[in-house]
N, C-alpha and C positions, 0 to 999 in steps of 0.2 A: 169135049168141053172147051168153050172159048176162054182164052187167056186175057185177063184184064191188063191193058197197057196204060202207062202213065198218060199218054196222049188221049186216052179215052176218058180219063177222070179229071185231069187238071185243066181248068179253064182260067187262064191268067187274069182275065178281067175280074173274076171272083176270088181267085186264089190270093192275089197280091194284097188287096185290102184286108182280107181275113188274117193273113199272116202278120201284117203290121199291127193290127188291133189286138190280135191274140198275144203277140210278143209283149205288148205293154200290159196286158192283163196278167200274164204269167210272171212278169218281172217284179221282184221285191223292191227294186229301185223306184219304179213307178208307183207301186202300191203304198210305199212309205212316204211318198211326196217329195223325196230327194230330187228326183228327175221329173221335170214338167215339160210337156209338149205344148207348143203353141204355133199358130199359123205363121208368125213372123219367122221362126226358125225353119219351118217347113219350106217357106219361100226361099230363104237363104240357101238351104240344102239343094234346092232345085236350080240354082243359078249355075251357069257354065263355069264361072270363076271358082277356083278352089279355095280362095281366101275371101273373107267377108268383113268389111269394116263396119263398125257399129258406134258412131259418134254419140257422145253424151255430154251434158253440162255437169261440171263438178259442183260440189256443195259450196254455197256462199260462205265466205270467211269474214273475220273481223267482228267488231262490236258496234252496237248502235251508238248514235251520237245525240247529245242534248240539243234541243231546238232553242237557239238563242237569236234574238233579233239582230239582223244585219251580219250574222255569222254564216259563212258558207259551209255546206256539207262537203265532206271529202269523198269523191267517187272511188269505189272499188271496182276492180275488173271482174267480169263474169268470164271464167275460163272454161275451156272445153277439152275433152280428151277423147280417146276412142278405144273401145274394146274390139278385139279381132278374134274371129273363129275360123275354123277350117273344116271342109267337108271330108269325111272319112268314107272311103269306098271299100267294100268287102264283098266277097262272093264265095259260094260253096257249091260243090257238085256231089250228088249222090247217085249211085247205081240203083236200078230197080230192085236188086237183091237186098239192098239195105232197107227197102221200104215194103218188102213182100208181105209182111204181116198186116200193114196198114191197107195195102191194096185189096186184101181179102175181106175187109170189113164191109159193113152195110153202107157206110158213107166214106169211101176211100179218100175223097178230096179233103174232107174235114179232118180225117185221121192223119193224113200226111201233113196237112196244114198245122196241126197241133205239134207234130214232131219237129217241123221246120221252125215254128215259133219258139218252141222250147230251146232249140239250138241257139237261135239269135238272142233270146233272153240271157242265156249263160254267156254267150260270146261277147255281147255288149257290156255285160258286167265286168268281164275281163278287160275290155277296152277302157272302161272308167277307172279301174284300179291302175292301169298303166298310166293314164292321164294324171291321177293323183300322185303316183310315184314321181312323175316329172315335175308337177307343181310344187311338191315338197322336197324335191331333190336338191343337190348341190353340184356346182361346177366351178371351174377355174377360168376366169376371163383372160383377155389379152394382156392385162396388167399383172397377171399372176395373183389376182385377188380371188378369194373364195366367195362365191355368191350363192345364197340360198333365197330364191325368189319370195318365199312365204315364211321366212324365219320367225316372224312375230306370231305365227299361227301354229307353232310346233312346241309341244311340251315333251322333253326327253328326260325321263327319270332313270333310264337304264344304266347310266354311268355310275350310279351309286354302288358302293361295294357292300351295302347292307340290304336289309329287307325293304328299304325305301325304294328299291328299283322295281319292286313287284306291284303290279296293278292292284288297286283296291279302291274303295269308295272315295276316300279323301283325295287321292291323287287324280281320280276321274273328275271330281269337282274342280280341282285346280286346272285341268285341261279345259273344262267349260269356261272357266274364269278368263281365259285368254280373250274372249269376246266381251268381257266386262258386262255392262248392263244390257248387252244384246245377246247374252248367253241363252236366254229363254227361246231364242230362235232355233237352237240346236234340238232337233226332234228325232234323229236317228243315228245309229252307230254301226259301222261296218267293221267286222273283226274276223280274225282267223278262227277256224273251228276249235283249235286248241285253246284259244283265249276264252271262247264261250264255254267250253267244257270245264275249264278251271273255275270260272265264275259260277257255273252251275253246281260244282262240287261244294262251293261255299254258300249255296242256296241264295245266290244274288240275282239269278235269272228268273223272271216271272213270265208266265204264259197268260196272255190276254185273249179272250174270245170276243171278237167284234160282233156287232149286230148282224152282220152278213154271215155269221157262223164261221168266219175265217179266223183261225188261230194264229197268233204270232207271239214271239218272245220279246221282252223288254228288259232293259237294264237302266236303272234309275229313271224310269218313266220314258225312256227313249227306245224306239223300235230297233231290234237287233237284226242285222243282215250278215249272214255268214258267207265268207268267200276266202278260200285258201290261197287266192292270189294276193291277199294282203301280205306285205313284205315280212319275211322272217330272216334275219341275218345274225348269225352267231348267238342265237337264243334271244335276240331282241325283236319283239313283235311291234308292228305298227297298226294301231287302231284308228279309224277315221270317224270323226263326228261331223254330222251334216245338219243344215237347216232346210226347211221346206223351200223347194225351188232353187237350191244351190246350183244345180246342174240343169242347163237348158238343153232340150232335145228337139231335133227337127228331122223328119223323114222326107227325103227329097225325090224328085223325079226329073233329073236334068235331061236336056236334049240328048237323044241317043241312048239313054239308059233303058235297058230291058231287064225288068226285075225278075221275070220268070221265063225260062225256056225249057223245052223238052227236046232232047237230042237222042239219036239212036246210032249205035255202032253195029252195022250189019255184018261185019267181018268176024265178030266174036261168037262162035257157036251158032245158036239160033238167033243171035242178036241180043244186045243189051240196051235197055232204055236208061237215059240219064235225066235227072232233074237238076237244073242249074238255077240257083236263087241268088240274087244280088241285092245289096242294100247300100244306098248313098244317104248318109246321115250326118248329123252334127251332134256331138256330145261336148258341151262347153261349160266349164266352170265359170260362172258369171263373175265378171270383174277381173279375170286373169287372162290377159290377151295372149294369143298364139303369135310368136315372133317369127316363125318360119326360118329360124336360124340354121337348123340342121334338117335337111330334107333331100333325099336322093331323087325322088320322082315327083313330077308335077301333079300326077293324077290323084295321089293320096299319100298321107304319111303312114309309115308302118307303125306297128305297136311299139317297137323299140324307140322310134322317133317320138312318139307320144310320151314315152317315159323319160325323155331327155330334158333335163331342167333348163337347158339353153333355149328351149322352145317356148318358155313361159315367162310372163312378166306381170306383176300385179299393177292394175290401173285404178281400181276402186279404192276408197278409203278402207282401212283395215276392218272396221266393224261391219262393213257391208259385205265382206267375204264370209259366207256362212259355211266354212269348212275348217276343221282343226285336225291336226295329226298328233297322236299321242303314242310315244315310243316307251315301251316298258318290257319287263320280263315277267315270267310266270313262276309261281312258287313250286 
């Protein structure tokens, strides 16, 4: 009986786009609208440069003036700024033994593609949580001052010694209120599984069945995404609120980037096949620029560096940043 090898079933030209599209289909981040993919960021992620400048004009300030005969108007400046993103490069290798069940199926390439896409959906969700940890983190600058890049988007009720430290409906509304009249833009919430379980015990989690027959949970009308990468420190949980398109995503194909390769080690027993899959992408919180202050390697930032607050700085106006961090305890 002939043995099916990876090289027999993996066609990179078909496999690569399938994995990219399937990853977005499987990801709760994309399905909720938090992360949006567009051609602009695909092109940026395909650039050879690891850092990408994105200039923009700032909102016009000041008040209108009355029109009076022979009186001159006062000109105001139109100012500009720039957002900055970075390309993240990641790779993973699997041995054929890890994929043996998929290889034995009727459509092994699709089966393996589903496994790989599922991996990337989970892995990139962890990357996003690391980015959020950095965006909402704190560091000490050269003047020994404590800096929190997004302090005005954080509600921390955990310091209370009473039940006021515990998450509940009113405090969640207070977290939304940090965006003022723009709070309606917050459409999804990412929380630790323990937070969701606590809210479910209180019958505060609702299950919604979409027209596509896809079921998802909501809290106060906002879609719930569960990820145990959400920070938990000494019983203090961090829950994140998002608006549509708060995170920009781009999948790139830089020069020299090989997304999928099949390798074979002939020296191991009867030989072992390996599937290597790579991803060059951008996950960028809109309006919060990457400063590149702490970075060991030119090729890519590590997950630890993404979680470093020194690498992030707000450049948009506060209400234009559609992300909020809510720190609380559980009952």
